[in-house]
SEGUGU-995196 format. One record per atom (N, C-alpha, C): x, y, z. Coordinates in steps of 0.02 Angstrom, whole numbers, plus 50000, padded with zeros to 5 digits. Layout:
XYZ/...
# end
This chain:
540684685745219/541324683445246/541254682345321/541544676945345/541504675245416/542184676645447/542214680845497/542834682445531/542744681645606/543024676345637/542934675345708/543284680645749/543064681545810/543344686545855/543944683545891/544534685945872/545144683145902/545214684945975/544834689845999/544874691846068/544314688846111/543974683746084/543414680846120/543644677846187/543174677546234/543334675246301/543574667946299/544014666246344/544284659546345/543944655446399/544024648746395/543704644346442/544084644246508/543734643146563/544044642746628/544334635746641/544054630746610/544274623946622/544704621546563/545134616446575/545534613746520/545094611346463/545314612746402/544944610546343/544984602946336/545584600246342/545694593046339/546254591246388/546324584946403/546874582846446/547414579646402/548024582246408/548584579046374/548874573646418/549394570246393/549704564846430/550454565646426/550764567646482/551484568746482/551874562246482/551594557146514/551984551146526/552034546646464/551624547946414/551644543946353/551844548346294/552214545446248/552414549146189/551854548446137/551314552246147/550734551646103/550804555746039/551324559946036/551474563545974/550894567645949/550584565345896/550074569245861/549474570645906/549324566345954/548764567645998/548884573846040/549474574246071/549624580246111/549664586446068/549914585846008/549914591545962/549204593845948/548764588945937/548064590645923/547724593845983/547894591446044/547624594446105/547824601746109/548454603246094/548694610146098/548384614446043/548334611745983/548024615545928/547304617245945/546944612345973/546244613445991/546194618846045/546644618746093/546634623646147/546764630646119/547234631246074/547384637746043/546794640046000/546484635445963/545924637245920/545344640045961/545184636846017/544634639046059/544774645946089/545394646946111/545574653246144/545664658946096/545904657546036/546064662845988/546784664845995/546974668046050/547664669846067/547774667646139/548344664346152/548434661446219/549184660746233/549354661246297/550054660546318/550234653346330/550884651946332/551124645146345/550914642846415/550934647346463/550734645646531/550004643546534/549584647246498/548864645646498/548734639146461/549104637746407/549034631346373/549194625646420/549734626346458/549924621246506/549374620146558/549094625646583/548564625146634/547954621646607/547764623246546/547134620446519/547204613146498/547794611346473/547884604546447/548134599646499/548444602246553/548744597746601/549434595446580/549684597746524/550354596146502/550874600446538/551464597846548/551984601746579/552194607446533/552494612646563/552744618246523/553264615946473/553684610946494/554184608446449/553874605046388/553354601046399/553004597746344/552684602846297/552374607846327/552054613046287/552564616746245/553114618646275/553634622446238/553914618246181/554024611746194/554304607446143/553834606846083/553194605846097/552714604946043/552604611546006/552574617046043/552484623546010/553064625145965/553664623245986/554254624545944/554174620945877/553934614845878/553824611045816/553284614345773/552724616245805/552164619245767/552354626045738/552774629845774/553004636245748/553474635245689/553904630145694/554354628645638/553964626445576/553414622845587/552994620545532/552584626245501/552554631845537/552174637545511/551434637345527/551214632545569/550504632145586/550304637545636/550794639745677/550664644845727/551074651045712/550884656545744/551264662745740/551264665845809/551804669145827/551854672445892/551614679645887/551264681845938/551044688745942/551584692945979/551464699345985/551924703646021/551964701546094/552544702346123/552634700446193/552194704646239/551944701146292/551574704546344/551954703546410/551864708146458/552204707446522/551714704446573/551934698946603/551514695646652/551404700246712/550804700246740/550624705146791/551024704146856/551094697946878/551404696946944/552164696146941/552404692246894/553114690746893/553524695746853/553204699546811/553554704446771/553954701546713/553884695046701/554244691946645/553834692546581/554144694246527/553764694846464/553524687946441/552944687646412/552684681446384/552454682846312/552534677846271/552364678646200/551794674046183/551184676546177/550624672146160/550654669846088/550284664546073/550274661646006/549554661145981/549494660545917/548844659445885/548964655345822/548424652645795/548464649145731/548614654245676/549044652345629/549164656745571/548624655345520/548214660245505/547614659045466/547754656145397/548294658245365/548434655845297/548904649845296/548994646745355/549414640745357/549074634745325/548414634845324/548044629345294/547394631945264/547174628745212/546544630545179/546154624145164/545514625045155/545074619545133/544544622345087/544284618145044/543734620045000/543094617145029/542584621345035/541924619145056/541434619544998/541074614144987/540574613844933/539894612544964/539404616544946/538714615244965/538314613844902/538054607744898/537644605844840/536924605544862/536544610344838/535824610844850/535484609144783/534894606444783/534564604944719/534524610944671/534544617044697/534474622844653/535104627044647/535594626144693/536164630644694/536794626944717/537344628244681/538004625844701/538404631644730/538684630644790/539114635644821/539784632544835/540314635944814/540994633644826/541374639244862/541694637544917/542064642544956/542764639944973/543264643944959/543944642544982/544024646145049/544194642545102/544164645045170/544834644045205/545044649045244/545674648245282/545534645645352/546074644845392/546014641745457/545574645645505/545514652145495/545084656245538/544344655845517/544204652445462/543524652045437/543344657745391/543834661845371/543704667345325/543654664645253/543154666845217/543074664845147/543554668845104/544024665345073/544514668545029/544224669544959/543834664644936/543504665144871/542854661344873/542334664144844/541674661044843/541394661144773/541134655544750/540814655044685/540124651844693/539624654244658/538964651144658/538734649944587/538384644344577/538124642544511/537414640044520/536944642844483/536254640144484/536244633344449/535874628644478/535844621944451/535174620844416/535194618444354/534584617044316/534224611144347/533564611244343/533154605944373/533294599144340/533504599244276/533614592844241/534354590944238/534774593844282/535484592344282/535594585144306/535914581144263/536014574144283/536644573444326/536744567544353/537274566544403/537964567644375/538094565244315/538774565844286/538934573144270/538454576744244/538574583844230/538654587744295/538324585644348/538404588844413/539124588144437/539394582144433/540084581044456/540574585244415/540474585444349/540914589444306/540874596844324/540274599244337/540174606344354/540494607944421/540404603544470/540704604744536/541464604944531/541754600144495/542474599744489/542754605944454/542414608244401/542634614144365/542594620444408/542054620944447/541964626844490/542494626944546/542644621144575/543154620744627/543834622744598/543994620044540/544644621644509/544704629044496/544174632144471/544184639344457/544254643344522/543894641344575/543924645044638/544624644744668/544944638944666/545624638244692/546104642644652/546034642544587/546484646444544/546404653844557/545784656244559/545664663444569/545884665644639/545794661244688/545984663144757/546724664144766/547124660844723/547854661344726/548144658844792/547784654344826/548074651344886/548614646344865/549094645344910/549614640444898/549304633544900/549324629844845/548994623344843/549304618444892/549934619744913/550234615344963/549884616045031/549534621645041/549174622645104/548464619845103/548254617045046/547574614645038/547514607545067/547144606845122/547104600445157/546604595745125/546094598345092/545594593945063/544964597745045/544464593945024/543824596645000/543254593445040/542844597745070/542264595345105/541634596645065/541174591945064/540554592545025/539954591745070/539524596745071/538904596445110/538314595245063/537914590245079/537344588345035/536734586945079/536144587445051/535554585245088/535584577645099/535334575245155/535334568045168/534734564645137/534704558045143/535204553845176/535794552345131/536354550345163/536954548445127/537194541745153/537634538645116/537984532745140/538634534945173/538874531045219/539494532845255/540094533445208/540064530345148/540614530845101/540564536945055/540064541245068/539994547345028/539554546544968/539134541444966/538664540544911/537994543744929/537694547344881/537044550344892/536514544844888/536034545144934/535504540044935/534854542944910/534314542344948/533654544244923/533504551544935/533864555944898/533734563044903/533014564444882/532624567644925/531914568444911/531764573144853/532204578044840/532044583144791/532454582744727/532904577844722/533294577144660/533434569744648/532934566144623/533014558944613/533554557144563/533724561744517/534234560244467/534924559244498/535034561644559/535694560944590/535744555044637/535214551244645/535214545644692/535714540244670/536094537944718/536604532944703/537264535744677/537324542344675/537934545444649/538504544644699/539064541644677/539654540744720/540074547144716/539814552444746/540104559044734/540794559844766/540914556744823/541574557444854/542114554444810/541994548344788/542494544944747/542614548544681/542084550644649/542144553944583/542504560744589/542324564644640/542654571144648/543394570344668/543534565344708/544224564344727/544654562544666/544384558744620/544744557044559/544864563144516/544354567544511/544414573344467/544844578944498/544824579744564/545154585344596/545844583544623/545974577144631/546614574844658/546754577844727/546224578644766/546274580744836/545834576144877/545994575144941/545544571244985/544864574644989/544334570544990/543654573144991/543264569745048/542894573745085/542424571145135/541724573645117/541224569245125/540524571045113/540154570845179/539764576045192/539394576745255/538694579145240/538214577045281/537554580045277/537594587445292/537184591445258/537244598745265/537164601145337/536694598245374/536604600245444/537214598645486/537514592845476/538114590945513/538694595445495/538764597045430/539304601545409/539224608345441/538614610945444/538504617445475/538684617245549/538524611745583/538694611245654/539454611245664/539814607645622/540544607545627/540824614545615/540554617945564/540784624745551/540644629445609/540074628745640/539894632945697/540384631645755/540534625345766/541014623645819/541694626645804/541914626145741/542584628545723/542624636145727/542134639545698/542134646845697/541974649745765/541544646345803/541284649145865/541774649245922/542324645545916/542834645445969/542524644246038/542674648446087/542444647246155/541684647746161/541364651646118/540644652446121/540274646046101/540614641546067/540304635246045/540704629246070/541054630146125/541474624846152/541084620546202/540474618846184/540074614246225/539594610646179/539224605946207/538734602246167/538184606946141/537974605846079/537404609546053/537114605945993/536504607745976/536184605445915/536104611445868/536284610345806/536204615545754/535574613945714/535084618445717/534484617745677/534604621045610/534624617045557/534834619445491/534224620245446/534084626445426/533534627945381/533804628645310/533664623845269/533884623945199/533344620845156/533544615945116/533054611945080/532774606945129/532274608945166/532034605345223/532374607845286/532174605145343/532484606845407/532854600645432/533494601545444/533904596045471/534244598445534/534684594145559/535054596245619/535744592945618/536214596145653/536874593345665/537004593345739/537364588345764/537434587345835/538174587445855/538364592245897/539034592245926/538964589545997/539254583646008/539204580246073/539904578146095/540084579646157/540734578046184/541304580846141/541204586846115/541724590346079/541814588546007/541384584145980/541474582145910/540784581145879/540784580645812/540154579445777/539914572445791/539274571645803/538984564945810/538644563245744/538924558345709/538664556345643/538174550445646/538254546345697/537854540345701/538174534645661/537854528945663/538124522945632/538234523645557/537764526945522/537804527345449/537914534545424/538124539045468/538244546145452/537594549945439/537034547345463/536384550545451/536044553145515/536424553945568/536124556845629/535884563845615/535354565845650/535114572645644/534504573545600/534204568045576/533584568645537/533054571745583/532744577045560/532344581245604/531594580745591/531394579645528/530694580045510/530244575245548/530474568945557/530064564145592/529994565845666/530524568945694/530494571045764/529944576145775/529894580945728/529354585945733/528674582545726/528614577845680/527974574345670/527764570545732/528244567245764/528084563445825/527834568145880/528154573845887/527934578645938/527244581345922/527094582345857/526454585145838/525904579845831/526084573445837/525594568145831/525324567345761/525744568245711/525534567645641/525754560945613/525264557045588/525404550245565/525174549345493/525534545145456/525324543645387/524854537645386/524664535545326/524174530145321/524414523445347/525054522545354/525334516245378/525504516545452/525334522045485/525454522645556/526134525345574/526514527645525/527174530645538/527124538145542/527654541545564/527634548845567/527584551845498/527144556745490/527034560045426/527524565845418/527874565945362/528334571445350/527934577845342/528034582545386/527624588545389/527874593845341/527394597245310/527564602445262/527984607945294/527834609545356/528194614945390/528944613645396/529144607345391/529854605645394/530194606045326/529844608745277/530144610845214/529904617945200/530124622845240/529814629445239/529894633145173/530424632145136/530504635845073/529944634145024/529694628045028/529134626044984/528464627445016/528414626445081/527744626545113/527534633445136/528004637945153/527794644345182/527334648345136/527484649045071/527014652645028/526324649345024/526314642645025/525674639045021/525274640145085/525604639745142/525264640845206/525004648045210/525424652745188/525224659745189/524614660945145/524594657745086/524024658345041/523384655745075/523464650545115/522884647845151/522604652645202/523034657145226/522804662345273/522564668645237/522574668545169/522334674245130/522874678545101/523494676445104/524044680445077/524014680545001/524114686344972/524134687144899/524804690044879/525164686544837/525834688744817/525774694644768/526114700044784/526094706044741/526764707444708/527274703544725/527934704544696/527974700744631/527994704344575/528004701244509/528644697344497/529174698944534/529814695444524/529854688744561/529354687344603/529354681044641/529104675344597/529534673144553/529334668344501/529544661144516/529954660044567/530144653144584/530074652144659/530204646044681/530084644244751/530484648544799/531124649444784/531564653244829/531334660444835/531144663444779/530934670444780/530264671244814/529814666444804/529164666844838/529254666244913/529704661944934/529844661145005/530104667645035/530594670645002/530874676945026/530354682445028/529904682444978/529384687544975/528914687045035/528734680845054/528294680045112/528654682145175/529294680445181/529684682545240/529694690145246/529804693545190/529814700845192/529124703645209/528594700645182/527924702945198/527764702145272/527994696645302/527874695645373/528224701045414/528824702945392/529204707945428/528884714845427/528514716445374/528194723045370/527474722945393/527254717245423/526614717145457/526034713845421/526164710445364/525624706845330/525364701345376/524724701545394/524444697045444/524474689845422/524294688445360/524304681545335/525014678745334/525484682745312/526184680545310/526444679245381/526254683545428/526484682645497/526204676245527/525564674845512/525264668645538/525604662445509/525794662845445/526124657145413/526814656045444/527184661445454/527854660745484/527794657945555/527314660145593/527224657645660/527054650245660/526624648145613/526444641045609/527054636745595/527464638845547/528064635145531/528534635045591/528624640745624/529074641145681/528854636645738/528214636145749/527964632045805/528064624645793/528004622445731/528124615345715/528874613845724/529304618145698/530024617245707/530204617245781/529884621645819/530024622045891/529844615545927/529314612245906/529124605945938/529644600545924/529924600545863/530464595845849/531074597345893/531204603745906/531754605645949/531654603146020/531024603046043/530874600446109/531084593046113/530934589346060/531134582246058/531884581446063/532264585746029/532984585346033/533244586846103/532964591946135/533184593746202/533034588046251/532444585046246/532284579446289/532744573446277/532894572146214/533304566346197/534034567146217/534304573146206/535024574246213/535224577646278/534744580746312/534894584446374/535414589846362/535304594046312/535764599446294/535474606146317/535904611246320/535674617746341/535824623246290/535964621246227/536084626246175/535824623646109/535414627746076/535194626446008/535404632345965/535734630945910/535944636045863/535514635445800/535274641045774/534824641045717/535154644845659/535154641745600/535454645145543/535314641345479/535684643045426/535594639845362/535354644745309/535364642645246/535184647245191/534464649645192/534014646045225/533314648245229/533164652045293/533684653445332/533594657245394/533634664745375/533054667445357/533024674445334/532954679145394/533294684745391/533294689445447/532594692045463/532154692145412/531474694745424/531054690145469/531234683745472/530844679145514/531244676745574/531854679345582/532304676845635/531994677745704/531714683445718/531444684745784/530884679845802/530444678445754/529894673845766/530154666745778/530624664545736/530904657845744/531244657045812/531674661845829/532034661245891/531574661445952/531084665945950/530644666546008/530194660346016/529944657545962/529514651645967/529924645545990/530524644845963/530944639245985/531134640046058/531324646146077/531514647446147/530934645946194/530344648246177/529764647046220/529634639546228/529674635846172/529514628746174/530034624746214/530674625846201/531194621646232/531294623346306/531014628946328/531044630646399/530384629746435/529874627346398/529214626246428/529004618946430/529184615046378/528884608446369/529324602346384/529984602846385/530374596746400/530224594046469/530324587546477/530164584246541/530584587146597/531244588246584/531694590546636/531814598146631/531294601746614/531364608946602/531594612746665/531454610046723/531644613446785/532384612946801/532754608846763/533464607646780/533944611846738/533694615346688/534154619046644/533764624446607/534124629446584/533854634446538/534204633346471/533824632646419/534104631346352/534184638046316/534794639546295/534924645546255/534774643946182/534454648646148/534304648046077/534624653946042/535114652546000/535514657945970/535564656945894/535634662545859/535714661945787/536434660245770/536514656945713/537164654645692/537644660445677/538284659245690/538804664045671/538974663545596/538724658245563/538914656845494/538444659945443/537854661645463/537364664845419/537214660545357/537134663545298/536874659745240/537384654945211/538034655845224/538534651345198/538714645845248/538234644145291/538364639345344/538614632645317/538284630145265/538464623445240/539134623545204/539274628745165/539914629045127/540504629945175/540454634745220/540994635745270/541034629645315/540464626845332/540464620745373/540794614945338/540674614245272/540984608845235/541744609545235/541994615745227/542714616745231/542964615145302/542574617045352/542774615845421/542804608445438/542434604245401/542484596945413/543184594545400/543534597745353/544224595845339/544684597745397/544604603945422/545004606045480/544844601845541/544204600545552/543984596545609/544294589545605/544294586645546/544564579945537/545324579845547/545654585145525/546384585345529/546644587045598/546284591245636/546574594045697/546234592145762/545634589245760/545284587645823/545604581645857/545794582145921/546104576545956/545614570845967/545854564745954/545454558745966/545894553445999/545604549446041/545974544046073/545724537546046/546184533246024/545994526546002/545564526545940/545164521345933/544764520345873/544044522445882/543944528645900/543264531145909/542854530245847/542224528245856/541784527345798/541644533845762/541784539345796/541664545845765/542254548145722/542834544945730/543414546945691/543294545545618/543464550345575/543334549545504/543914552645467/544494549545470/545084552545443/545034553445367/545364558645343/545344560045272/545614554245232/545274552345177/545534547045134/546174549245101/546624544545092/547274546045061/547234545544985/
# end
């Protein structure tokens, strides 16, 4: 379960700028909602200071949001200098819900999530290797329906369904050339799920979904640009730039494997970057460890996921071959991170995902930290922080739900190419 810290530190600078002179309606509401979300709990005076909106505008909009039930008032506090009581506000966690779905070639995860990012209900289903596309859609729809029913959330509060999948995808929510599950290629999963569930559906690459979730859950701690390094079925990334997710032209921004190959100078027979085994650690780590002399002694490690976990545990207890394998994987991933830092000029990398095991966390973080602070061209101008995700193993599912909140509540001006409003 993910529970953000409502007492987290607030930003010193305004989150967004509102516009008093224009009746922008929903934009100013979104600016205020975003400011409250980042702060956790905040006074009307502080909202006005951060947004640049007048106190009258803030009070008027808050009155509407309180009437709608999106916000709740906390106990009154007494202002230090003036002695006047003030009543801070926060988002009401159960005012809205979203369903997050993570579809991995081996595992389906469905989470019903509230506005605070808390998982209200979670369901997981193992996926058979021969599961075809149509049975996948039926299984996902049935699992979502069951999770909503068991959670007993008010369906009127359900804003939509977010789906996180391995890339690449089409911008309309169609699965493309999934490397590990060819039977699902070409599946119009957004359209089919929307028909079955009768709720708006958004489809996002798993790394992008995790980045959105991190931004939403992280509040002030993630209120700046960052890249999310997502360890799952392969290594991907999600990019939060200028306060929002960067999807790119076709919703496929964040492909990471080729970046690592370019940094490592690995080329295929046609002169292109070679997809490196280390960028699919769940499959490659046991093989690399075996090359260093590792011998698996856990009789229960009968599939890829269990073998991966077994090597991670062996590395943690000092097995030399396992440690060497983990370090090799970490160093390749770290070189890809250097490419991201050089390209984007960012100072925060977040690492997480279902394959981010606690036994290898220290090695991953230290190798990435060393690389991104030693090798970038402009290394003398910034220090890059490398931190583990607040979302842990449910990063993609909680992130997928957060894509719905992000889409509904993030302020946008005009027709930004990044805007991706929920389908009606």
